[in-house]
N, CA, C, O and the ligand as a Tripos MOL2 file, in Angstrom:
@<TRIPOS>MOLECULE
protein
  241   239    61     0     0
PROTEIN
NO_CHARGES

@<TRIPOS>ATOM
      1 N           3.9000    7.5700   21.0380 N.3       1 MET1
      2 CA          3.0960    6.3600   20.7690 C.3       1 MET1
      3 C           3.2100    5.8780   19.3230 C.2       1 MET1
      4 O           3.1890    6.6960   18.4030 O.2       1 MET1
      5 N           3.3330    4.5460   19.1020 N.am      2 ASN2
      6 CA          3.2930    4.2830   17.7460 C.3       2 ASN2
      7 C           1.8970    4.1490   17.1370 C.2       2 ASN2
      8 O           0.9570    3.7310   17.8150 O.2       2 ASN2
      9 N           1.7570    4.5240   15.7830 N.am      3 PRO3
     10 CA          0.3300    4.4160   15.4360 C.3       3 PRO3
     11 C          -0.1870    2.8720   15.2710 C.2       3 PRO3
     12 O           0.6450    1.9660   15.2800 O.2       3 PRO3
     13 N          -1.3700    2.6370   15.1450 N.am      4 THR4
     14 CA         -1.7850    1.2000   14.9020 C.3       4 THR4
     15 C          -2.1630    1.3260   13.3790 C.2       4 THR4
     16 O          -2.7920    2.2440   12.8520 O.2       4 THR4
     17 N          -1.6230    0.1640   12.7720 N.am      5 TRP5
     18 CA         -1.6600   -0.0460   11.4400 C.3       5 TRP5
     19 C          -2.7440   -1.0120   10.8620 C.2       5 TRP5
     20 O          -3.0620   -2.0880   11.3680 O.2       5 TRP5
     21 N          -3.2550   -0.4680    9.7370 N.am      6 GLU6
     22 CA         -4.1090   -1.5170    9.2470 C.3       6 GLU6
     23 C          -3.7650   -1.9720    7.8010 C.2       6 GLU6
     24 O          -3.4070   -1.1260    6.9800 O.2       6 GLU6
     25 N          -3.8590   -3.2230    7.4820 N.am      7 SER7
     26 CA         -3.5380   -3.6010    6.0050 C.3       7 SER7
     27 C          -4.8150   -3.8480    5.2080 C.2       7 SER7
     28 O          -5.8550   -4.3700    5.6080 O.2       7 SER7
     29 N          -4.4850   -3.2980    3.8270 N.am      8 LEU8
     30 CA         -5.8180   -3.5180    3.0910 C.3       8 LEU8
     31 C          -5.2900   -3.9770    1.6530 C.2       8 LEU8
     32 O          -4.5110   -3.3440    0.9410 O.2       8 LEU8
     33 N          -5.8530   -5.1550    1.3930 N.am      9 LYS9
     34 CA         -5.4200   -5.9130    0.2690 C.3       9 LYS9
     35 C          -6.3930   -5.4910   -0.9140 C.2       9 LYS9
     36 O          -7.5960   -5.7370   -0.8180 O.2       9 LYS9
     37 N          -5.8290   -4.8100   -2.1050 N.am     10 LEU10
     38 CA         -6.7500   -4.4330   -3.1500 C.3      10 LEU10
     39 C          -6.9070   -5.5630   -4.1610 C.2      10 LEU10
     40 O          -6.1350   -6.5180   -4.0700 O.2      10 LEU10
     41 N          -7.7350   -5.5450   -5.0140 N.am     11 ASP11
     42 CA         -8.0670   -6.4340   -6.0380 C.3      11 ASP11
     43 C          -6.8100   -6.6180   -7.0760 C.2      11 ASP11
     44 O          -6.5650   -7.6140   -7.7560 O.2      11 ASP11
     45 N          -6.1390   -5.4850   -7.0170 N.am     12 THR12
     46 CA         -4.8890   -5.4870   -7.7970 C.3      12 THR12
     47 C          -3.8460   -6.3610   -7.3670 C.2      12 THR12
     48 O          -2.9660   -6.7160   -8.1520 O.2      12 THR12
     49 N          -3.8850   -6.7770   -6.0310 N.am     13 GLY13
     50 CA         -2.8370   -7.4360   -5.4620 C.3      13 GLY13
     51 C          -1.9420   -6.5450   -4.6670 C.2      13 GLY13
     52 O          -1.0320   -7.0220   -3.9890 O.2      13 GLY13
     53 N          -2.1840   -5.2170   -4.7330 N.am     14 GLU14
     54 CA         -1.3150   -4.2610   -3.7770 C.3      14 GLU14
     55 C          -1.7540   -4.6280   -2.4710 C.2      14 GLU14
     56 O          -2.8460   -5.1610   -2.2740 O.2      14 GLU14
     57 N          -0.9220   -4.3540   -1.5640 N.am     15 VAL15
     58 CA         -1.3170   -4.3900   -0.0670 C.3      15 VAL15
     59 C          -0.8040   -2.9520    0.3720 C.2      15 VAL15
     60 O           0.3020   -2.4510    0.1720 O.2      15 VAL15
     61 N          -1.8570   -2.4500    0.9940 N.am     16 HIS16
     62 CA         -1.6220   -0.9470    1.5580 C.3      16 HIS16
     63 C          -1.5770   -1.0240    2.9620 C.2      16 HIS16
     64 O          -2.4670   -1.6360    3.5530 O.2      16 HIS16
     65 N          -0.5450   -0.4180    3.6480 N.am     17 ILE17
     66 CA         -0.5040   -0.4800    5.0700 C.3      17 ILE17
     67 C          -0.7920    1.0470    5.4440 C.2      17 ILE17
     68 O          -0.0770    1.9980    5.1270 O.2      17 ILE17
     69 N          -1.9760    1.0990    6.1780 N.am     18 LEU18
     70 CA         -2.5350    2.3090    6.6390 C.3      18 LEU18
     71 C          -2.4820    2.7550    7.9590 C.2      18 LEU18
     72 O          -2.8610    1.9080    8.7680 O.2      18 LEU18
     73 N          -2.1160    3.8660    8.4450 N.am     19 PRO19
     74 CA         -2.1150    4.3380    9.8680 C.3      19 PRO19
     75 C          -3.5460    4.5250   10.1520 C.2      19 PRO19
     76 O          -4.2710    5.2300    9.4510 O.2      19 PRO19
     77 N          -3.9940    3.7920   11.3390 N.am     20 LEU20
     78 CA         -5.2750    4.0330   11.7650 C.3      20 LEU20
     79 C          -5.3790    5.2510   12.6510 C.2      20 LEU20
     80 O          -4.3700    5.6540   13.2300 O.2      20 LEU20
     81 N          -6.5260    5.8540   12.7890 N.am     21 ARG21
     82 CA         -6.7940    7.0360   13.6430 C.3      21 ARG21
     83 C          -5.7930    8.1370   13.3090 C.2      21 ARG21
     84 O          -5.3290    8.8440   14.2040 O.2      21 ARG21
     85 N          -5.4580    8.2880   12.0280 N.am     22 ASP22
     86 CA         -4.8390    9.3020   11.3750 C.3      22 ASP22
     87 C          -5.9100   10.2150   11.0790 C.2      22 ASP22
     88 O          -6.9710    9.7160   10.7030 O.2      22 ASP22
     89 N          -5.8340   11.2590   11.1650 N.am     23 GLY23
     90 CA         -6.8000   12.4760   10.8520 C.3      23 GLY23
     91 C          -6.9860   12.6620    9.3770 C.2      23 GLY23
     92 O          -7.9510   13.2820    8.9280 O.2      23 GLY23
     93 N          -6.0650   12.1260    8.6310 N.am     24 PHE24
     94 CA         -6.0360   12.2360    7.1670 C.3      24 PHE24
     95 C          -6.6160   11.1520    6.6840 C.2      24 PHE24
     96 O          -6.4980   10.0420    7.2030 O.2      24 PHE24
     97 N          -7.3980   11.4380    5.4800 N.am     25 ARG25
     98 CA         -8.1520   10.4320    4.6740 C.3      25 ARG25
     99 C          -7.2090    9.9430    3.6480 C.2      25 ARG25
    100 O          -6.8710   10.7700    2.8010 O.2      25 ARG25
    101 N          -6.6650    8.6040    3.5600 N.am     26 HIS26
    102 CA         -5.7860    8.1120    2.7090 C.3      26 HIS26
    103 C          -6.5960    7.5090    1.3970 C.2      26 HIS26
    104 O          -7.6570    6.8960    1.5180 O.2      26 HIS26
    105 N          -6.0310    7.7350    0.2820 N.am     27 GLU27
    106 CA         -6.5190    7.2100   -1.0280 C.3      27 GLU27
    107 C          -5.8270    5.8190   -1.2930 C.2      27 GLU27
    108 O          -4.6240    5.6980   -1.0590 O.2      27 GLU27
    109 N          -6.4970    4.8760   -1.7280 N.am     28 PRO28
    110 CA         -5.8150    3.6470   -2.1930 C.3      28 PRO28
    111 C          -4.9280    3.8880   -3.5020 C.2      28 PRO28
    112 O          -3.9790    3.1580   -3.7890 O.2      28 PRO28
    113 N          -5.3450    5.0200   -4.2920 N.am     29 ASP29
    114 CA         -4.7000    5.3070   -5.4740 C.3      29 ASP29
    115 C          -4.0450    6.5590   -5.4290 C.2      29 ASP29
    116 O          -4.6750    7.5450   -5.0460 O.2      29 ASP29
    117 N          -2.7710    6.6540   -5.7960 N.am     30 ASP30
    118 CA         -2.0440    8.1170   -5.8800 C.3      30 ASP30
    119 C          -2.3730    8.9120   -4.7380 C.2      30 ASP30
    120 O          -2.9360    9.9960   -4.8900 O.2      30 ASP30
    121 N          -1.9990    8.3650   -3.3330 N.am     31 CYS31
    122 CA         -2.3830    8.9640   -2.3010 C.3      31 CYS31
    123 C          -1.3750   10.1300   -2.0390 C.2      31 CYS31
    124 O          -0.1670   10.0020   -2.2350 O.2      31 CYS31
    125 N          -1.9590   11.2700   -1.5830 N.am     32 PRO32
    126 CA         -0.8860   12.4910   -1.3520 C.3      32 PRO32
    127 C           0.0720   12.2860   -0.2880 C.2      32 PRO32
    128 O           1.0490   13.0350   -0.2610 O.2      32 PRO32
    129 N          -0.0550   11.3840    0.5960 N.am     33 CYS33
    130 CA          0.9050   11.1740    1.6180 C.3      33 CYS33
    131 C           2.2400   10.6260    1.2140 C.2      33 CYS33
    132 O           3.1930   10.5320    1.9880 O.2      33 CYS33
    133 N           2.2510   10.2580   -0.0870 N.am     34 GLY34
    134 CA          3.4540    9.8620   -0.8040 C.3      34 GLY34
    135 C           3.9120    8.3430    0.0430 C.2      34 GLY34
    136 O           4.8490    8.2800    0.8400 O.2      34 GLY34
    137 N           3.0830    7.2620   -0.3110 N.am     35 PRO35
    138 CA          3.4180    5.9500    0.3220 C.3      35 PRO35
    139 C           4.7990    5.5140   -0.0220 C.2      35 PRO35
    140 O           5.2710    5.8280   -1.1140 O.2      35 PRO35
    141 N           5.4350    4.8560    0.7820 N.am     36 VAL36
    142 CA          6.6260    4.1070    0.3550 C.3      36 VAL36
    143 C           6.2180    2.6290   -0.1480 C.2      36 VAL36
    144 O           5.6540    1.7190    0.4600 O.2      36 VAL36
    145 N           6.7100    2.7090   -1.4970 N.am     37 THR37
    146 CA          6.3840    1.1780   -2.1620 C.3      37 THR37
    147 C           7.5430    0.3250   -2.2470 C.2      37 THR37
    148 O           8.6010    0.6870   -2.7610 O.2      37 THR37
    149 N           7.2890   -1.0780   -1.6230 N.am     38 GLN38
    150 CA          8.3720   -2.0560   -1.6750 C.3      38 GLN38
    151 C           7.7470   -3.1600   -2.3120 C.2      38 GLN38
    152 O           6.5220   -3.2830   -2.3310 O.2      38 GLN38
    153 N           8.5070   -3.9460   -2.8200 N.am     39 PRO39
    154 CA          8.2790   -5.2630   -3.6700 C.3      39 PRO39
    155 C           8.0720   -6.3670   -2.5550 C.2      39 PRO39
    156 O           8.8960   -6.4310   -1.6430 O.2      39 PRO39
    157 N           7.1620   -7.1040   -2.5930 N.am     40 VAL40
    158 CA          6.9430   -8.1960   -1.6450 C.3      40 VAL40
    159 C           6.8220   -9.5670   -2.5180 C.2      40 VAL40
    160 O           6.0720   -9.6750   -3.4880 O.2      40 VAL40
    161 N           7.6350  -10.5530   -2.0500 N.am     41 HIS41
    162 CA          7.7870  -11.8960   -2.8150 C.3      41 HIS41
    163 C           6.6420  -12.7480   -2.1260 C.2      41 HIS41
    164 O           6.6040  -12.9550   -0.9130 O.2      41 HIS41
    165 N           5.8100  -13.1700   -2.9450 N.am     42 ALA42
    166 CA          4.6450  -14.0660   -2.4740 C.3      42 ALA42
    167 C           5.1260  -15.4270   -2.4460 C.2      42 ALA42
    168 O           6.1170  -15.7060   -3.1210 O.2      42 ALA42
    169 N           4.5020  -16.3840   -1.6920 N.am     43 GLU43
    170 CA          4.9290  -17.7710   -1.6930 C.3      43 GLU43
    171 C           4.9320  -18.4450   -2.9820 C.2      43 GLU43
    172 O           5.6350  -19.4380   -3.1670 O.2      43 GLU43
    173 N           4.0920  -17.8960   -3.9860 N.am     44 ASP44
    174 CA          4.0860  -18.6400   -5.3470 C.3      44 ASP44
    175 C           5.0870  -18.0710   -6.2640 C.2      44 ASP44
    176 O           4.9990  -18.3120   -7.4680 O.2      44 ASP44
    177 N           5.9330  -17.4130   -5.8430 N.am     45 GLY45
    178 CA          7.0480  -16.7330   -6.5720 C.3      45 GLY45
    179 C           6.7660  -15.4130   -7.1590 C.2      45 GLY45
    180 O           7.6540  -14.6460   -7.5300 O.2      45 GLY45
    181 N           5.6390  -15.1970   -7.2250 N.am     46 SER46
    182 CA          5.0750  -13.6360   -7.8760 C.3      46 SER46
    183 C           5.5240  -12.4340   -6.9780 C.2      46 SER46
    184 O           5.8040  -12.5550   -5.7850 O.2      46 SER46
    185 N           5.5550  -11.5130   -7.5310 N.am     47 ILE47
    186 CA          6.1380  -10.2660   -6.6420 C.3      47 ILE47
    187 C           4.8250   -9.2400   -6.7180 C.2      47 ILE47
    188 O           4.3490   -8.7870   -7.7590 O.2      47 ILE47
    189 N           4.4240   -9.0210   -5.5560 N.am     48 GLY48
    190 CA          3.4980   -7.8930   -5.3900 C.3      48 GLY48
    191 C           3.9850   -6.5080   -4.8290 C.2      48 GLY48
    192 O           5.1960   -6.3080   -4.7330 O.2      48 GLY48
    193 N           3.1100   -5.5780   -4.4670 N.am     49 TRP49
    194 CA          3.6070   -4.3100   -3.9510 C.3      49 TRP49
    195 C           3.0180   -4.1620   -2.6520 C.2      49 TRP49
    196 O           1.8470   -4.4570   -2.4140 O.2      49 TRP49
    197 N           3.9020   -3.6620   -1.7360 N.am     50 MET50
    198 CA          3.4350   -3.1100   -0.4720 C.3      50 MET50
    199 C           3.4940   -1.6530   -0.4320 C.2      50 MET50
    200 O           4.5740   -1.1230   -0.6950 O.2      50 MET50
    201 N           2.5990   -1.0130   -0.1740 N.am     51 LEU51
    202 CA          2.6130    0.5030   -0.0770 C.3      51 LEU51
    203 C           2.2800    1.0220    1.5540 C.2      51 LEU51
    204 O           1.2050    0.8960    2.1410 O.2      51 LEU51
    205 N           3.2160    1.4800    1.9430 N.am     52 THR52
    206 CA          3.2760    1.8720    3.3970 C.3      52 THR52
    207 C           2.9840    3.2860    3.5740 C.2      52 THR52
    208 O           3.8870    4.0990    3.3760 O.2      52 THR52
    209 N           1.6910    3.7160    3.9650 N.am     53 HIS53
    210 CA          1.4210    5.0310    4.0430 C.3      53 HIS53
    211 C           1.9630    5.9130    5.1440 C.2      53 HIS53
    212 O           2.1800    5.3150    6.1970 O.2      53 HIS53
    213 N           2.2010    7.0650    5.1290 N.am     54 GLN54
    214 CA          2.6490    7.7880    6.1100 C.3      54 GLN54
    215 C           1.6530    8.5300    6.9630 C.2      54 GLN54
    216 O           0.8200    9.1910    6.3440 O.2      54 GLN54
    217 N           1.5970    8.5330    8.2620 N.am     55 PRO55
    218 CA          0.6920    9.1000    9.1420 C.3      55 PRO55
    219 C           1.1250   10.8030    8.8680 C.2      55 PRO55
    220 O           2.2590   11.2710    8.9720 O.2      55 PRO55
    221 N           0.0390   11.4450    8.5430 N.am     56 LEU56
    222 CA          0.1530   12.9640    8.4170 C.3      56 LEU56
    223 C          -0.1990   13.7610    9.6560 C.2      56 LEU56
    224 O           0.3960   14.8000    9.9440 O.2      56 LEU56
    225 N          -1.1200   13.2820   10.3370 N.am     57 ILE57
    226 CA         -1.7120   14.0940   11.4380 C.3      57 ILE57
    227 C          -1.5730   13.1370   12.5860 C.2      57 ILE57
    228 O          -2.2100   12.0840   12.5660 O.2      57 ILE57
    229 N          -0.7260   13.4600   13.6510 N.am     58 GLU58
    230 CA         -0.3210   12.8110   14.8180 C.3      58 GLU58
    231 C          -1.4490   13.1600   15.8400 C.2      58 GLU58
    232 O          -2.0460   14.2260   15.9870 O.2      58 GLU58
    233 N          -1.5830   11.9560   16.5190 N.am     59 GLU59
    234 CA         -2.5740   12.0380   17.7650 C.3      59 GLU59
    235 C          -1.7420   12.8040   18.7740 C.2      59 GLU59
    236 O          -0.5150   12.7840   18.8760 O.2      59 GLU59
    237 N          -2.7280   13.5670   19.5950 N.am     60 THR60
    238 CA         -2.0140   14.1710   20.8050 C.3      60 THR60
    239 C          -2.5050   13.4910   22.0610 C.2      60 THR60
    240 O          -2.0590   13.8250   23.1590 O.2      60 THR60
    241 ZN         -1.8490    7.6440    2.4490 Zn       61 ZN61
@<TRIPOS>BOND
     1     1     2 1
     2     2     3 1
     3     3     4 2
     4     3     5 am
     5     5     6 1
     6     6     7 1
     7     7     8 2
     8     7     9 am
     9     9    10 1
    10    10    11 1
    11    11    12 2
    12    11    13 am
    13    13    14 1
    14    14    15 1
    15    15    16 2
    16    15    17 am
    17    17    18 1
    18    18    19 1
    19    19    20 2
    20    19    21 am
    21    21    22 1
    22    22    23 1
    23    23    24 2
    24    23    25 am
    25    25    26 1
    26    26    27 1
    27    27    28 2
    28    27    29 am
    29    29    30 1
    30    30    31 1
    31    31    32 2
    32    31    33 am
    33    33    34 1
    34    34    35 1
    35    35    36 2
    36    35    37 am
    37    37    38 1
    38    38    39 1
    39    39    40 2
    40    39    41 am
    41    41    42 1
    42    42    43 1
    43    43    44 2
    44    43    45 am
    45    45    46 1
    46    46    47 1
    47    47    48 2
    48    47    49 am
    49    49    50 1
    50    50    51 1
    51    51    52 2
    52    51    53 am
    53    53    54 1
    54    54    55 1
    55    55    56 2
    56    55    57 am
    57    57    58 1
    58    58    59 1
    59    59    60 2
    60    59    61 am
    61    61    62 1
    62    62    63 1
    63    63    64 2
    64    63    65 am
    65    65    66 1
    66    66    67 1
    67    67    68 2
    68    67    69 am
    69    69    70 1
    70    70    71 1
    71    71    72 2
    72    71    73 am
    73    73    74 1
    74    74    75 1
    75    75    76 2
    76    75    77 am
    77    77    78 1
    78    78    79 1
    79    79    80 2
    80    79    81 am
    81    81    82 1
    82    82    83 1
    83    83    84 2
    84    83    85 am
    85    85    86 1
    86    86    87 1
    87    87    88 2
    88    87    89 am
    89    89    90 1
    90    90    91 1
    91    91    92 2
    92    91    93 am
    93    93    94 1
    94    94    95 1
    95    95    96 2
    96    95    97 am
    97    97    98 1
    98    98    99 1
    99    99   100 2
   100    99   101 am
   101   101   102 1
   102   102   103 1
   103   103   104 2
   104   103   105 am
   105   105   106 1
   106   106   107 1
   107   107   108 2
   108   107   109 am
   109   109   110 1
   110   110   111 1
   111   111   112 2
   112   111   113 am
   113   113   114 1
   114   114   115 1
   115   115   116 2
   116   115   117 am
   117   117   118 1
   118   118   119 1
   119   119   120 2
   120   119   121 am
   121   121   122 1
   122   122   123 1
   123   123   124 2
   124   123   125 am
   125   125   126 1
   126   126   127 1
   127   127   128 2
   128   127   129 am
   129   129   130 1
   130   130   131 1
   131   131   132 2
   132   131   133 am
   133   133   134 1
   134   134   135 1
   135   135   136 2
   136   135   137 am
   137   137   138 1
   138   138   139 1
   139   139   140 2
   140   139   141 am
   141   141   142 1
   142   142   143 1
   143   143   144 2
   144   143   145 am
   145   145   146 1
   146   146   147 1
   147   147   148 2
   148   147   149 am
   149   149   150 1
   150   150   151 1
   151   151   152 2
   152   151   153 am
   153   153   154 1
   154   154   155 1
   155   155   156 2
   156   155   157 am
   157   157   158 1
   158   158   159 1
   159   159   160 2
   160   159   161 am
   161   161   162 1
   162   162   163 1
   163   163   164 2
   164   163   165 am
   165   165   166 1
   166   166   167 1
   167   167   168 2
   168   167   169 am
   169   169   170 1
   170   170   171 1
   171   171   172 2
   172   171   173 am
   173   173   174 1
   174   174   175 1
   175   175   176 2
   176   175   177 am
   177   177   178 1
   178   178   179 1
   179   179   180 2
   180   179   181 am
   181   181   182 1
   182   182   183 1
   183   183   184 2
   184   183   185 am
   185   185   186 1
   186   186   187 1
   187   187   188 2
   188   187   189 am
   189   189   190 1
   190   190   191 1
   191   191   192 2
   192   191   193 am
   193   193   194 1
   194   194   195 1
   195   195   196 2
   196   195   197 am
   197   197   198 1
   198   198   199 1
   199   199   200 2
   200   199   201 am
   201   201   202 1
   202   202   203 1
   203   203   204 2
   204   203   205 am
   205   205   206 1
   206   206   207 1
   207   207   208 2
   208   207   209 am
   209   209   210 1
   210   210   211 1
   211   211   212 2
   212   211   213 am
   213   213   214 1
   214   214   215 1
   215   215   216 2
   216   215   217 am
   217   217   218 1
   218   218   219 1
   219   219   220 2
   220   219   221 am
   221   221   222 1
   222   222   223 1
   223   223   224 2
   224   223   225 am
   225   225   226 1
   226   226   227 1
   227   227   228 2
   228   227   229 am
   229   229   230 1
   230   230   231 1
   231   231   232 2
   232   231   233 am
   233   233   234 1
   234   234   235 1
   235   235   236 2
   236   235   237 am
   237   237   238 1
   238   238   239 1
   239   239   240 2
@<TRIPOS>SUBSTRUCTURE
     1 MET1         2 RESIDUE 1 A MET
     2 ASN2         6 RESIDUE 1 A ASN
     3 PRO3        10 RESIDUE 1 A PRO
     4 THR4        14 RESIDUE 1 A THR
     5 TRP5        18 RESIDUE 1 A TRP
     6 GLU6        22 RESIDUE 1 A GLU
     7 SER7        26 RESIDUE 1 A SER
     8 LEU8        30 RESIDUE 1 A LEU
     9 LYS9        34 RESIDUE 1 A LYS
    10 LEU10       38 RESIDUE 1 A LEU
    11 ASP11       42 RESIDUE 1 A ASP
    12 THR12       46 RESIDUE 1 A THR
    13 GLY13       50 RESIDUE 1 A GLY
    14 GLU14       54 RESIDUE 1 A GLU
    15 VAL15       58 RESIDUE 1 A VAL
    16 HIS16       62 RESIDUE 1 A HIS
    17 ILE17       66 RESIDUE 1 A ILE
    18 LEU18       70 RESIDUE 1 A LEU
    19 PRO19       74 RESIDUE 1 A PRO
    20 LEU20       78 RESIDUE 1 A LEU
    21 ARG21       82 RESIDUE 1 A ARG
    22 ASP22       86 RESIDUE 1 A ASP
    23 GLY23       90 RESIDUE 1 A GLY
    24 PHE24       94 RESIDUE 1 A PHE
    25 ARG25       98 RESIDUE 1 A ARG
    26 HIS26      102 RESIDUE 1 A HIS
    27 GLU27      106 RESIDUE 1 A GLU
    28 PRO28      110 RESIDUE 1 A PRO
    29 ASP29      114 RESIDUE 1 A ASP
    30 ASP30      118 RESIDUE 1 A ASP
    31 CYS31      122 RESIDUE 1 A CYS
    32 PRO32      126 RESIDUE 1 A PRO
    33 CYS33      130 RESIDUE 1 A CYS
    34 GLY34      134 RESIDUE 1 A GLY
    35 PRO35      138 RESIDUE 1 A PRO
    36 VAL36      142 RESIDUE 1 A VAL
    37 THR37      146 RESIDUE 1 A THR
    38 GLN38      150 RESIDUE 1 A GLN
    39 PRO39      154 RESIDUE 1 A PRO
    40 VAL40      158 RESIDUE 1 A VAL
    41 HIS41      162 RESIDUE 1 A HIS
    42 ALA42      166 RESIDUE 1 A ALA
    43 GLU43      170 RESIDUE 1 A GLU
    44 ASP44      174 RESIDUE 1 A ASP
    45 GLY45      178 RESIDUE 1 A GLY
    46 SER46      182 RESIDUE 1 A SER
    47 ILE47      186 RESIDUE 1 A ILE
    48 GLY48      190 RESIDUE 1 A GLY
    49 TRP49      194 RESIDUE 1 A TRP
    50 MET50      198 RESIDUE 1 A MET
    51 LEU51      202 RESIDUE 1 A LEU
    52 THR52      206 RESIDUE 1 A THR
    53 HIS53      210 RESIDUE 1 A HIS
    54 GLN54      214 RESIDUE 1 A GLN
    55 PRO55      218 RESIDUE 1 A PRO
    56 LEU56      222 RESIDUE 1 A LEU
    57 ILE57      226 RESIDUE 1 A ILE
    58 GLU58      230 RESIDUE 1 A GLU
    59 GLU59      234 RESIDUE 1 A GLU
    60 THR60      238 RESIDUE 1 A THR
    61 ZN61       241 GROUP 0 **** ****
């Protein structure tokens, strides 16, 4: 089954994509799961960052 994802936008403009119902508690800053960082182009031409966190504990 695919995990359910939650997106969280920080004041810094970073968007974090977090796996819901993961048994691991993810941190918005320097997360131990090693999120994948990708640049995202906003409509106004600026570039933001999207950090996709990795599910560490799978549901059974
Ligand atoms: Zn994480």
